[in-house]
C-alpha positions as CSV (number, residue, x, y, z in Angstrom):
1,X,-11.2,-5.5,2.1
2,X,-10.9,-5.8,5.9
3,X,-7.3,-4.4,5.8
4,X,-8.5,-1.4,3.7
5,X,-11.3,-0.7,6.1
6,X,-8.9,-0.8,9.1
7,X,-6.4,1.5,7.3
8,X,-9.2,4.0,6.5
9,X,-10.1,4.1,10.2
10,X,-6.5,4.8,11.1
11,X,-6.2,7.5,8.4
12,X,-9.4,9.1,9.7
13,X,-8.1,9.1,13.3
14,X,-4.8,10.5,12.2
15,X,-6.4,13.4,10.2
16,X,-8.8,14.2,13.0
17,X,-5.8,14.6,15.3
18,X,-3.4,16.3,12.8
19,X,-5.8,18.8,11.3
20,X,-6.7,20.6,14.5
21,X,-3.1,20.6,15.5
22,X,-2.1,22.1,12.2
23,X,-4.9,24.7,12.5
24,X,-3.6,25.8,15.9
25,X,0.0,25.9,14.7
26,X,-0.8,28.1,11.7
27,X,-2.9,30.4,13.8
28,X,-0.2,30.7,16.5
29,X,2.4,31.4,13.9
30,X,0.3,34.1,12.4
31,X,-0.4,35.7,15.7
32,X,3.3,35.6,16.7
33,X,4.3,37.3,13.5
34,X,1.7,40.0,14.0
35,X,2.8,40.6,17.6
36,X,6.4,40.9,16.6
37,X,5.7,43.4,13.9
38,X,6.7,41.2,11.1
39,X,4.6,40.6,8.0
40,X,2.0,38.0,8.8
41,X,1.1,36.1,5.6
42,X,-2.7,35.8,5.0
43,X,-1.9,32.3,3.8
44,X,-1.3,31.2,7.4
45,X,-4.7,32.4,8.5
46,X,-6.3,30.8,5.5
47,X,-4.5,27.5,6.3
48,X,-5.7,27.6,9.9
49,X,-9.3,28.0,8.9
50,X,-9.1,25.4,6.1
51,X,-7.6,22.8,8.4
52,X,-10.2,23.3,11.0
53,X,-13.0,23.2,8.4
54,X,-11.6,19.9,6.9
55,X,-11.5,18.4,10.4
56,X,-15.1,19.3,11.1
57,X,-16.1,17.9,7.7
58,X,-14.3,14.6,8.4
59,X,-15.8,14.4,11.9
60,X,-19.4,14.9,10.7
61,X,-19.1,12.8,7.5
62,X,-17.1,9.6,7.5
63,X,-17.4,9.2,3.7
64,X,-15.5,12.5,3.2
65,X,-12.1,10.8,3.8
66,X,-11.1,10.7,0.2
67,X,-12.0,14.4,-0.3
68,X,-10.2,15.4,2.8
69,X,-7.1,13.5,1.8
70,X,-7.1,15.2,-1.6
71,X,-7.7,18.6,-0.1
72,X,-4.8,18.2,2.3
73,X,-2.5,17.1,-0.4
74,X,-3.4,20.0,-2.7
75,X,-3.5,22.5,0.1
76,X,-0.1,21.5,1.4
77,X,1.4,21.6,-2.1
78,X,0.0,25.0,-2.8
79,X,1.2,26.4,0.6
80,X,4.9,25.3,0.1
81,X,4.9,26.5,-3.5
82,X,3.6,30.0,-2.5
83,X,6.0,30.2,0.5
84,X,9.0,29.2,-1.6
85,X,8.0,31.7,-4.3
86,X,7.7,34.5,-1.7
87,X,11.0,33.5,-0.2
88,X,12.9,33.6,-3.5
89,X,11.1,36.4,-5.4
90,X,10.2,38.6,-2.5
91,X,12.4,41.3,-0.9
92,X,16.1,40.1,-0.9
93,X,16.8,41.2,2.7
94,X,14.1,38.8,4.0
95,X,14.7,36.0,1.5
96,X,17.3,34.0,3.4
97,X,15.2,34.2,6.6
98,X,12.1,33.1,4.9
99,X,13.9,30.2,3.2
100,X,15.4,29.1,6.6
101,X,11.9,29.2,8.1
102,X,10.4,27.2,5.3
103,X,13.0,24.5,5.2
104,X,12.0,22.4,8.2
105,X,8.3,22.7,7.3
106,X,8.7,21.0,3.9
107,X,9.4,17.5,5.4
108,X,6.6,18.0,7.9
109,X,4.3,18.9,5.0
110,X,5.3,15.9,3.0
111,X,4.7,13.7,6.0
112,X,1.3,15.2,6.4
113,X,0.5,14.0,2.9
114,X,2.4,10.7,2.9
115,X,0.9,9.2,6.2
116,X,-2.7,9.5,5.1
117,X,-2.1,8.5,1.5
118,X,0.5,5.7,1.8
119,X,1.9,3.5,-0.9
120,X,2.3,4.6,-4.5
121,X,-0.1,7.5,-4.3
122,X,2.1,9.0,-1.5
123,X,5.2,8.6,-3.6
124,X,3.6,10.1,-6.6
125,X,2.3,13.1,-4.6
126,X,5.7,13.7,-3.0
127,X,7.4,13.5,-6.3
128,X,5.1,16.0,-7.9
129,X,5.6,18.4,-5.0
130,X,9.3,18.1,-5.2
131,X,9.3,18.7,-8.9
132,X,7.2,21.7,-8.4
133,X,9.6,23.1,-5.8
134,X,12.5,22.3,-8.1
135,X,10.8,24.2,-11.0
136,X,10.5,27.3,-8.8
137,X,14.1,27.1,-7.8
138,X,15.3,26.6,-11.4
139,X,13.2,29.7,-12.4
140,X,14.9,31.7,-9.7
141,X,18.4,30.6,-10.8
142,X,17.6,31.4,-14.4
143,X,16.4,34.9,-13.4
144,X,19.1,35.8,-10.9
145,X,22.0,33.7,-12.2
146,X,24.3,31.2,-10.5
147,X,26.9,33.5,-9.0
148,X,25.0,36.6,-7.9
149,X,22.5,34.9,-5.7
150,X,23.3,35.0,-1.9
151,X,20.7,32.2,-1.5
152,X,22.4,29.7,-3.8
153,X,24.1,27.7,-1.0
154,X,21.0,27.6,1.2
155,X,18.9,26.7,-1.9
156,X,21.2,23.8,-2.8
157,X,21.0,22.4,0.8
158,X,17.2,22.8,0.7
159,X,16.9,20.7,-2.5
160,X,19.5,18.1,-1.5
161,X,17.9,17.5,1.9
162,X,14.5,17.1,0.5
163,X,15.9,15.0,-2.4
164,X,17.3,12.6,0.2
165,X,13.9,12.6,2.0
166,X,12.2,11.8,-1.3
167,X,14.6,8.9,-1.9
168,X,13.9,7.5,1.5
169,X,10.2,7.8,0.8
170,X,10.6,5.8,-2.4
171,X,12.4,3.1,-0.4
172,X,9.8,3.2,2.3
173,X,7.0,2.8,-0.2
174,X,8.8,-0.2,-1.9
175,X,9.4,-1.9,1.5
176,X,5.7,-1.4,2.3
177,X,4.7,-3.0,-1.0
178,X,7.0,-5.9,-0.4
179,X,5.7,-6.3,3.1
180,X,2.1,-6.4,1.9
181,X,2.9,-8.8,-0.8
182,X,4.8,-11.1,1.6
183,X,2.0,-10.9,4.1
184,X,-0.6,-11.7,1.5
185,X,1.4,-14.7,0.3
186,X,1.9,-16.0,3.8
187,X,-1.8,-15.7,4.5
188,X,-2.6,-17.5,1.2
189,X,-0.2,-20.3,2.1
190,X,-1.7,-20.6,5.5
191,X,-5.2,-20.9,4.0
192,X,-4.0,-23.5,1.6
193,X,-2.4,-25.5,4.4
194,X,-5.7,-25.6,6.4
195,X,-8.4,-25.4,3.8
196,X,-9.6,-27.9,1.2
197,X,-9.0,-26.2,-2.2
198,X,-12.1,-27.8,-3.9
199,X,-14.7,-27.2,-1.2
200,X,-13.3,-24.3,0.8
201,X,-13.8,-26.0,4.2
202,X,-11.2,-27.2,6.8
203,X,-9.0,-30.0,5.5
204,X,-7.9,-33.1,7.5
205,X,-5.0,-31.2,9.1
206,X,-7.3,-28.5,10.4
207,X,-10.0,-30.9,11.4
208,X,-7.4,-32.8,13.5
209,X,-6.7,-29.5,15.3
210,X,-10.3,-28.8,15.8
211,X,-11.0,-32.2,17.2
212,X,-8.0,-31.8,19.5
213,X,-9.5,-28.5,20.7
214,X,-12.7,-30.3,21.6
215,X,-10.7,-32.9,23.6
216,X,-9.0,-30.0,25.5
217,X,-12.5,-28.5,26.2
218,X,-13.5,-31.9,27.7
219,X,-10.4,-32.1,29.8
220,X,-11.1,-28.6,31.1
221,X,-14.5,-29.7,32.2
222,X,-16.4,-28.1,29.3
223,X,-18.9,-29.7,27.0
224,X,-17.2,-30.9,23.8
225,X,-19.0,-31.1,20.5
226,X,-20.5,-34.3,19.1
227,X,-18.7,-35.8,16.1
228,X,-20.8,-36.6,13.1
229,X,-19.1,-38.5,10.2
230,X,-20.7,-39.0,6.8
231,X,-19.7,-40.1,3.3
232,X,-21.5,-40.2,0.0
233,X,-23.3,-43.4,-0.9
234,X,-21.9,-45.1,-4.1
235,X,-19.7,-42.1,-4.8
236,X,-17.3,-44.2,-6.8
237,X,-20.1,-45.1,-9.2
238,X,-20.8,-41.4,-9.7
239,X,-17.2,-40.8,-10.7
240,X,-17.0,-43.9,-12.9
241,X,-20.3,-43.1,-14.7
242,X,-20.2,-39.3,-15.0
243,X,-16.6,-38.5,-14.5
244,X,-14.6,-36.7,-11.8
245,X,-15.9,-33.3,-12.7
246,X,-19.4,-34.4,-12.0
247,X,-18.1,-36.0,-8.8
248,X,-16.7,-32.6,-7.8
249,X,-20.0,-30.9,-8.5
250,X,-21.8,-33.5,-6.3
251,X,-19.4,-32.8,-3.4
252,X,-19.8,-29.1,-3.7
253,X,-23.5,-29.4,-3.7
254,X,-23.5,-31.7,-0.7
255,X,-21.2,-29.3,1.3
256,X,-23.4,-26.4,0.3
257,X,-26.5,-28.2,1.5
258,X,-24.8,-29.3,4.8
259,X,-23.4,-25.8,5.4
260,X,-26.9,-24.3,5.0
261,X,-28.3,-26.8,7.5
262,X,-25.7,-26.4,10.2
263,X,-25.6,-23.6,12.7
264,X,-22.9,-21.0,13.1
265,X,-21.5,-22.9,16.1
266,X,-21.0,-26.1,14.0
267,X,-18.2,-26.8,11.6
268,X,-17.8,-29.3,8.7
269,X,-14.5,-30.4,7.3
270,X,-13.2,-32.9,4.8
271,X,-11.5,-35.9,6.4
272,X,-10.6,-37.6,3.1
273,X,-12.1,-38.4,-0.3
274,X,-15.8,-38.3,0.1
275,X,-15.7,-38.6,3.9
276,X,-16.5,-35.6,6.1
277,X,-16.7,-34.8,9.8
278,X,-19.1,-32.4,11.5
279,X,-18.4,-31.1,15.0
280,X,-21.8,-30.1,16.3
281,X,-22.6,-28.2,19.5
282,X,-25.5,-30.2,20.9
283,X,-26.6,-31.1,24.5
284,X,-27.1,-34.8,24.1
285,X,-27.2,-37.8,21.7
286,X,-30.9,-37.2,20.9
287,X,-30.1,-33.8,19.5
288,X,-27.0,-35.1,17.8
289,X,-29.2,-37.7,16.0
290,X,-31.7,-35.0,15.0
291,X,-28.8,-32.9,13.5
292,X,-27.5,-35.9,11.6
293,X,-31.0,-36.8,10.3
294,X,-31.5,-33.2,9.1
295,X,-28.2,-33.4,7.3
296,X,-29.2,-36.6,5.6
297,X,-32.6,-35.3,4.6
298,X,-31.3,-32.0,3.4
299,X,-28.8,-33.7,1.1
300,X,-31.4,-36.1,-0.4
301,X,-33.9,-33.3,-0.9
302,X,-31.7,-30.5,-2.3
303,X,-29.6,-32.6,-4.6
304,X,-32.5,-34.6,-6.1
305,X,-33.3,-31.8,-8.5
306,X,-29.8,-31.6,-9.9
307,X,-28.5,-35.1,-9.8
308,X,-29.6,-38.7,-9.7
309,X,-30.3,-40.1,-6.3
310,X,-27.6,-38.9,-4.0
311,X,-27.6,-39.9,-0.3
312,X,-25.2,-40.0,2.6
313,X,-24.6,-42.4,5.4
314,X,-24.0,-40.9,8.8
315,X,-22.3,-42.1,12.0
316,X,-22.5,-40.2,15.3
317,X,-20.1,-40.5,18.2
318,X,-19.8,-38.6,21.5
319,X,-16.6,-37.9,23.4
320,X,-15.6,-40.5,25.9
321,X,-13.2,-39.5,28.8
322,X,-9.7,-40.4,27.7
323,X,-10.4,-40.3,24.0
324,X,-7.7,-39.3,21.6
325,X,-8.3,-37.9,18.1
326,X,-7.7,-41.4,16.7
327,X,-10.0,-43.2,19.1
328,X,-12.8,-40.7,18.8
329,X,-12.6,-40.8,15.0
330,X,-12.4,-44.6,15.0
331,X,-15.7,-44.8,16.9
332,X,-17.4,-42.4,14.6
333,X,-16.1,-44.3,11.6
334,X,-17.4,-47.6,13.1
335,X,-20.9,-46.0,13.4
336,X,-20.6,-44.8,9.8
337,X,-19.7,-48.4,8.7
338,X,-22.8,-49.7,10.5
339,X,-24.9,-47.2,8.7
340,X,-23.6,-48.3,5.4
341,X,-24.0,-52.0,6.4
342,X,-27.6,-51.3,7.3
343,X,-28.5,-50.3,3.8
344,X,-26.9,-46.9,3.4
345,X,-28.8,-43.6,3.7
346,X,-29.0,-44.3,7.4
347,X,-28.0,-42.5,10.6
348,X,-26.4,-44.7,13.3
349,X,-25.4,-43.5,16.8
350,X,-22.3,-45.2,18.1
351,X,-21.4,-46.1,21.6
């Protein structure tokens, strides 16, 4: 979703830049043709007005992006079809010149469609335009014959060049799809490497990094978070009595309750089994004790309606200068052990 939103913003910026440029280019070409005494196609003037109108619409209404994309695709396709038809079926003395003038604009027109659309839609649109151009050329050959036409060589070059361009576009679209698939897979693997699959919270590896980050904060003179460790009282009995599926439901409910109680600056992660660590941003031990007590009460209150008595024991430990991840966790674990030894469903603040 985020990637699509970012891509739509890029498309909108591209169109807001490209459409006015296209409008000026069409109008300039029309004026130059009139000034030189050559026929100035009304289509150029119409294209200039339409491009400017679409740019204004997109500027005033952000939700018009899809409509503008479709209008650009249809307009460009119609323009190249009309211009090729005029070049092939118009006056013969001007046919070669018109075809030569049209040839470089076809790739530009295809790019104007492909860059906003992207992916398979772009490839399909380009293919349909090329098939339409090919149909016009085949109709010309059937009417004029293969040998009598002075345009045959130029026409073959026109189709071969754009056919190569279309093949490159197919390859580009496929590479883009492969890149997106690989990127999505890499992101999924990264999430799996740092997230507990059952609970959707940081796993032990990620929590180790987060604790290390807090140690770096302390070494830099900043205030580190307070470590709160808790586990579920008598969790083995829950699994043995009701099964592991019920145990998983209990863990999900507990983490849901804890997550709702914590602030956005706090983080909870799974350290192992039914043991969890919270890194809470508090000013002192008194506030840390209050946070731990709220967690304990929230779990007991919110789970009592769905399960038998479910409580947690909680240990709290602040950072000590020189602490490593292991030593800090060990002190929190010792406080947790004291909470369980004191009768469980307790909060103990360690040294």
